[in-house]
Backbone as CSV, one residue per row, in Angstrom:
resi,resn,N_x,N_y,N_z,CA_x,CA_y,CA_z,C_x,C_y,C_z
1,MET,-15.360,7.775,2.643,-16.527,8.508,3.050,-17.389,7.625,3.948
2,PHE,-17.859,8.206,5.043,-18.743,7.495,5.953,-20.177,7.659,5.480
3,GLY,-20.938,6.587,5.515,-22.340,6.639,5.140,-23.118,5.540,5.838
4,GLY,-24.427,5.575,5.696,-25.284,4.545,6.253,-25.659,4.782,7.698
5,GLU,-26.511,3.904,8.194,-27.010,3.959,9.570,-27.126,2.529,10.077
6,SER,-26.744,2.308,11.326,-26.904,0.988,11.921,-27.049,1.097,13.428
7,ALA,-27.829,0.180,13.989,-28.069,0.139,15.431,-27.128,-0.880,16.069
8,HIS,-26.620,-0.524,17.247,-25.693,-1.392,17.979,-25.939,-1.222,19.466
9,ASN,-25.282,-2.072,20.253,-25.379,-1.977,21.703,-24.006,-1.747,22.301
10,LEU,-23.935,-0.857,23.275,-22.731,-0.746,24.096,-22.706,-1.963,25.009
11,ASP,-21.534,-2.574,25.162,-21.469,-3.694,26.094,-21.228,-3.174,27.513
12,SER,-21.115,-4.060,28.466,-20.990,-3.674,29.869,-19.692,-2.923,30.166
13,LYS,-18.724,-2.987,29.248,-17.447,-2.279,29.423,-17.374,-1.010,28.569
14,ASN,-18.521,-0.538,28.076,-18.616,0.664,27.227,-17.906,0.505,25.887
15,ARG,-17.865,-0.701,25.378,-17.284,-0.933,24.054,-18.406,-0.989,23.026
16,LEU,-18.121,-0.415,21.877,-19.100,-0.333,20.801,-18.518,-0.979,19.556
17,PHE,-19.265,-1.913,18.970,-18.833,-2.514,17.712,-18.956,-1.476,16.611
18,ILE,-17.881,-1.325,15.855,-17.863,-0.402,14.725,-18.052,-1.229,13.455
19,PRO,-19.091,-0.949,12.683,-19.366,-1.754,11.488,-18.242,-1.687,10.455
20,LYS,-18.149,-2.725,9.655,-17.081,-2.835,8.649,-17.035,-1.632,7.717
21,ARG,-18.202,-1.086,7.339,-18.209,0.044,6.404,-17.493,1.246,6.998
22,ILE,-17.502,1.366,8.318,-16.785,2.454,8.983,-15.341,2.042,9.260
23,GLN,-15.148,0.807,9.683,-13.786,0.317,9.932,-12.888,0.517,8.713
24,GLU,-13.437,0.272,7.538,-12.637,0.367,6.310,-12.148,1.784,6.030
25,GLU,-12.757,2.780,6.643,-12.341,4.180,6.472,-11.275,4.594,7.494
26,LEU,-10.980,3.724,8.443,-10.042,4.060,9.510,-8.667,3.471,9.219
27,PRO,-7.616,4.275,9.333,-6.270,3.763,9.074,-5.817,2.823,10.186
28,ARG,-4.784,2.060,9.896,-4.186,1.147,10.882,-2.921,1.778,11.458
29,ASN,-2.677,1.518,12.746,-1.436,1.977,13.361,-0.332,0.953,13.106
30,ASP,0.833,1.168,13.682,1.975,0.279,13.452,1.714,-1.144,13.924
31,GLU,0.819,-1.307,14.900,0.490,-2.644,15.397,-0.632,-3.305,14.594
32,GLY,-1.176,-2.594,13.603,-2.225,-3.144,12.760,-3.639,-2.886,13.237
33,HIS,-3.809,-2.104,14.311,-5.148,-1.782,14.819,-5.726,-0.576,14.088
34,ARG,-7.010,-0.625,13.821,-7.703,0.531,13.253,-7.766,1.612,14.330
35,THR,-7.500,2.861,13.931,-7.486,3.961,14.892,-8.480,5.032,14.486
36,CYS,-8.896,5.817,15.479,-9.850,6.887,15.216,-9.724,7.959,16.288
37,VAL,-10.444,9.052,16.072,-10.535,10.131,17.048,-12.015,10.291,17.365
38,LEU,-12.333,10.271,18.658,-13.697,10.394,19.127,-13.824,11.714,19.876
39,THR,-14.836,12.512,19.521,-15.003,13.824,20.132,-16.465,14.064,20.492
40,ARG,-16.657,15.093,21.273,-18.001,15.578,21.537,-18.530,16.172,20.236
41,GLY,-19.758,15.860,19.897,-20.368,16.400,18.691,-21.400,17.452,19.038
42,PHE,-22.274,17.720,18.113,-23.339,18.701,18.304,-24.693,18.000,18.327
43,GLU,-25.684,18.663,18.866,-27.054,18.150,18.977,-27.133,16.834,19.755
44,GLY,-26.160,16.585,20.637,-26.239,15.433,21.527,-25.631,14.149,21.007
45,CYS,-24.729,14.226,20.051,-24.077,13.016,19.553,-22.569,13.111,19.772
46,LEU,-21.864,12.046,19.410,-20.407,12.039,19.382,-19.960,11.982,17.933
47,PHE,-18.808,12.573,17.649,-18.206,12.492,16.317,-17.074,11.475,16.351
48,LEU,-17.011,10.651,15.332,-15.915,9.708,15.149,-15.240,10.069,13.832
49,PHE,-13.943,10.384,13.911,-13.154,10.758,12.738,-12.045,9.756,12.505
50,SER,-11.646,9.601,11.253,-10.357,8.974,10.977,-9.307,10.010,11.366
51,GLU,-8.092,9.588,11.544,-7.034,10.552,11.878,-6.870,11.605,10.773
52,PRO,-6.849,11.200,9.489,-6.762,12.238,8.449,-7.974,13.173,8.458
53,GLY,-9.156,12.648,8.722,-10.347,13.484,8.795,-10.272,14.468,9.949
54,PHE,-9.727,14.016,11.071,-9.575,14.905,12.218,-8.547,15.993,11.920
55,GLN,-7.500,15.667,11.199,-6.496,16.669,10.829,-7.125,17.764,9.971
56,GLU,-8.075,17.409,9.115,-8.788,18.418,8.317,-9.583,19.354,9.220
57,VAL,-10.220,18.792,10.258,-10.961,19.620,11.210,-10.006,20.574,11.910
58,LEU,-8.853,20.067,12.307,-7.868,20.908,12.990,-7.418,22.065,12.116
59,MET,-7.272,21.822,10.817,-6.853,22.897,9.912,-7.905,23.992,9.840
60,ARG,-9.191,23.617,9.945,-10.265,24.611,9.883,-10.489,25.313,11.216
61,LEU,-10.157,24.649,12.297,-10.384,25.222,13.620,-9.135,25.986,14.039
62,GLU,-9.239,27.296,14.086,-8.088,28.109,14.481,-7.556,27.627,15.814
63,THR,-6.257,27.542,15.922,-5.648,27.128,17.177,-4.811,28.237,17.787
64,GLN,-4.951,29.430,17.272,-4.237,30.554,17.870,-4.912,30.916,19.186
65,PRO,-4.143,31.106,20.274,-4.751,31.313,21.589,-5.373,32.687,21.802
66,PHE,-5.144,33.641,20.928,-5.610,35.002,21.181,-6.620,35.493,20.159
67,VAL,-7.455,34.596,19.647,-8.374,34.973,18.576,-9.727,35.474,19.061
68,GLY,-10.059,35.274,20.298,-11.332,35.751,20.829,-11.902,34.792,21.853
69,LYS,-12.722,35.347,22.718,-13.275,34.585,23.831,-14.092,33.372,23.370
70,GLU,-14.979,33.573,22.379,-15.826,32.472,21.912,-14.996,31.357,21.279
71,GLN,-13.984,31.736,20.516,-13.128,30.741,19.881,-12.373,29.937,20.937
72,ARG,-11.845,30.630,21.944,-11.128,29.924,23.009,-12.063,28.987,23.766
73,LYS,-13.288,29.433,23.996,-14.271,28.576,24.679,-14.523,27.310,23.865
74,MET,-14.736,27.490,22.558,-14.971,26.336,21.694,-13.776,25.400,21.704
75,GLN,-12.574,25.957,21.595,-11.366,25.130,21.623,-11.293,24.321,22.908
76,ARG,-11.559,24.953,24.041,-11.475,24.254,25.329,-12.495,23.130,25.418
77,LEU,-13.738,23.434,25.060,-14.779,22.419,25.144,-14.541,21.278,24.160
78,PHE,-14.076,21.624,22.970,-13.845,20.604,21.946,-12.649,19.726,22.298
79,PHE,-11.502,20.329,22.554,-10.284,19.548,22.759,-10.260,18.816,24.096
80,SER,-10.957,19.326,25.110,-10.994,18.602,26.383,-11.863,17.353,26.291
81,ASN,-12.632,17.235,25.219,-13.497,16.083,25.001,-13.090,15.311,23.746
82,THR,-11.797,15.265,23.474,-11.268,14.564,22.314,-10.385,13.412,22.781
83,TYR,-10.643,12.231,22.231,-9.909,11.026,22.630,-9.464,10.282,21.385
84,ARG,-8.209,9.848,21.389,-7.729,8.960,20.328,-7.939,7.534,20.816
85,GLY,-8.433,6.702,19.928,-8.702,5.320,20.315,-8.334,4.356,19.215
86,GLN,-8.374,3.095,19.568,-8.139,2.063,18.574,-9.146,0.948,18.779
87,LEU,-9.509,0.303,17.688,-10.447,-0.800,17.748,-9.716,-2.048,18.204
88,ASP,-10.389,-2.857,19.003,-9.775,-4.113,19.421,-9.896,-5.131,18.285
89,GLY,-9.441,-6.325,18.518,-9.451,-7.368,17.493,-10.839,-7.759,17.022
90,ASN,-11.864,-7.415,17.804,-13.247,-7.712,17.424,-13.952,-6.510,16.819
91,GLY,-13.203,-5.443,16.521,-13.794,-4.265,15.893,-14.566,-3.380,16.851
92,ARG,-14.232,-3.450,18.147,-14.939,-2.640,19.151,-14.080,-1.463,19.578
93,LEU,-14.764,-0.349,19.865,-14.127,0.876,20.335,-14.608,1.161,21.750
94,LEU,-13.671,1.457,22.641,-14.028,1.840,24.002,-14.493,3.293,23.983
95,VAL,-15.700,3.536,24.481,-16.239,4.894,24.571,-15.946,5.402,25.985
96,PRO,-15.123,6.443,26.113,-14.812,6.957,27.451,-16.082,7.355,28.200
97,GLU,-16.075,7.121,29.496,-17.247,7.404,30.339,-17.708,8.849,30.180
98,LYS,-16.761,9.788,30.131,-17.127,11.203,30.010,-17.929,11.454,28.731
99,LEU,-17.475,10.903,27.610,-18.209,11.099,26.355,-19.538,10.357,26.358
100,LYS,-19.569,9.213,26.995,-20.829,8.468,27.118,-21.863,9.337,27.834
101,GLU,-21.444,9.994,28.888,-22.356,10.856,29.640,-22.748,12.097,28.849
102,VAL,-21.779,12.722,28.171,-22.058,13.929,27.384,-23.143,13.659,26.346
103,ALA,-23.083,12.495,25.707,-24.034,12.160,24.644,-25.266,11.426,25.167
104,GLY,-25.315,11.155,26.469,-26.472,10.447,27.020,-26.605,9.036,26.486
105,LEU,-25.468,8.388,26.217,-25.518,7.037,25.667,-25.844,6.032,26.760
106,GLU,-26.736,5.141,26.428,-27.039,4.024,27.302,-26.685,2.768,26.533
107,ARG,-27.483,1.758,26.594,-27.153,0.503,25.908,-27.333,0.611,24.389
108,GLU,-28.473,1.101,23.935,-28.773,1.123,22.506,-28.277,2.407,21.869
109,VAL,-27.468,2.263,20.813,-26.924,3.420,20.101,-27.115,3.228,18.607
110,VAL,-26.991,4.334,17.886,-27.072,4.309,16.431,-25.830,4.994,15.878
111,LEU,-25.181,4.361,14.910,-24.057,4.967,14.194,-24.565,5.459,12.860
112,VAL,-24.233,6.710,12.547,-24.694,7.341,11.317,-23.468,7.875,10.588
113,GLY,-23.282,7.471,9.345,-22.200,8.011,8.538,-22.591,9.361,7.977
114,VAL,-21.702,10.349,8.142,-21.981,11.713,7.688,-20.738,12.238,6.950
115,ALA,-20.525,11.737,5.741,-19.420,12.170,4.880,-18.060,11.884,5.518
116,LYS,-17.411,12.895,6.097,-16.052,12.710,6.613,-16.009,12.340,8.094
117,ARG,-17.186,12.045,8.666,-17.233,11.602,10.057,-18.401,10.635,10.212
118,ALA,-18.360,9.891,11.298,-19.515,9.107,11.713,-20.016,9.746,13.000
119,GLU,-21.291,9.593,13.258,-21.868,10.107,14.498,-22.424,8.950,15.305
120,ILE,-22.271,9.062,16.620,-22.783,8.055,17.544,-23.859,8.730,18.384
121,TRP,-25.080,8.214,18.286,-26.251,8.783,18.964,-26.860,7.747,19.889
122,SER,-27.484,8.198,20.971,-28.351,7.280,21.700,-29.500,6.969,20.750
123,LYS,-30.026,5.769,20.835,-31.109,5.379,19.930,-32.290,6.340,20.063
124,ALA,-32.644,6.684,21.290,-33.793,7.579,21.516,-33.545,8.956,20.917
125,ALA,-32.335,9.494,21.102,-32.027,10.830,20.561,-32.043,10.812,19.039
126,TRP,-31.507,9.759,18.420,-31.507,9.677,16.961,-32.935,9.591,16.424
127,GLU,-33.749,8.752,17.051,-35.134,8.626,16.595,-35.874,9.948,16.732
128,SER,-35.622,10.675,17.797,-36.246,11.989,17.996,-35.762,12.978,16.936
129,PHE,-34.451,12.982,16.671,-33.899,13.870,15.642,-34.544,13.569,14.292
130,GLU,-34.599,12.294,13.931,-35.195,11.924,12.639,-36.658,12.351,12.553
131,GLU,-37.398,12.109,13.605,-38.810,12.470,13.615,-38.995,13.978,13.479
132,ASP,-38.180,14.738,14.204,-38.285,16.197,14.175,-37.767,16.808,12.872
133,SER,-36.851,16.127,12.190,-36.150,16.736,11.054,-36.552,16.215,9.685
134,SER,-37.102,15.033,9.606,-37.375,14.430,8.294,-38.259,15.296,7.412
135,ALA,-39.237,15.943,7.989,-40.140,16.787,7.197,-39.422,18.001,6.614
136,ASP,-38.267,18.361,7.157,-37.506,19.519,6.684,-36.604,19.202,5.492
137,PHE,-36.486,17.927,5.126,-35.493,17.519,4.131,-35.576,18.338,2.843
138,ASP,-36.733,18.463,2.274,-36.872,19.183,1.010,-36.529,20.662,1.133
139,ASP,-36.675,21.222,2.321,-36.360,22.635,2.530,-34.873,22.883,2.777
140,LEU,-34.090,21.824,2.855,-32.657,21.966,3.125,-31.820,21.937,1.853
141,ASP,-32.442,22.038,0.702,-31.707,21.958,-0.556,-30.713,23.097,-0.727
142,GLY,-30.895,24.199,-0.030,-29.937,25.301,-0.088,-28.563,24.891,0.402
143,VAL,-28.514,23.946,1.325,-27.234,23.442,1.812,-26.496,22.746,0.665
144,LEU,-27.198,21.950,-0.105,-26.582,21.249,-1.235,-26.188,22.201,-2.366
145,ARG,-26.952,23.261,-2.547,-26.638,24.243,-3.583,-25.454,25.121,-3.186
146,GLY,-25.085,25.101,-1.909,-23.995,25.951,-1.454,-24.462,27.266,-0.884
147,ASP,-25.757,27.370,-0.618,-26.310,28.592,-0.041,-26.263,28.572,1.484
148,GLY,-25.505,27.661,2.052,-25.460,27.558,3.508,-26.725,26.952,4.038
149,ASN,-27.298,27.565,5.037,-28.515,27.055,5.670,-29.765,27.723,5.111
150,ALA,-29.637,28.472,4.049,-30.781,29.218,3.501,-31.830,28.259,2.986
151,PRO,-33.078,28.412,3.405,-34.134,27.569,2.875,-34.375,27.854,1.398
152,SER,-34.891,26.869,0.732,-35.194,26.994,-0.699,-36.295,28.023,-0.916
153,SER,-36.211,28.726,-2.031,-37.270,29.679,-2.383,-38.400,28.993,-3.129
154,GLY,-38.213,27.695,-3.412,-39.245,26.947,-4.141,-38.942,26.906,-5.626
155,ALA,-38.091,27.776,-6.135,-37.740,27.787,-7.556,-36.527,26.906,-7.774
156,THR,-36.503,26.205,-8.912,-35.342,25.368,-9.234,-34.704,25.780,-10.519
């Protein structure tokens, strides 16, 4: 499970150090390198999955080509922005230029663990999200209860 938050810097070659707590969730390939799948996320971030975690996403995301216009649009946007990568010997991941631009990443970034994925945010976007959303935390208990996005009625 991915968890925690940490600030990092992209280097001049668009490489990002992945903290040990996240590295430990990523499987190794035949050459011994940690591998992951990096995709476009929502609300202006990138998603980082382990390969098994990404396979779970694939199972939930219909891949039938004739399911509807919106589904096909989502498939195109999602899969055209999906990259498999591996960490180098120093624990760094190359962030493709296209994804860097999609997420508005500059030098300072924040990695946030979110259960079965990690998210990569520009520092400014993450700080804005936290500022805008922190006051809503207590009203989001319906998500934990399994009520979806329904706000709490105040009764427990």
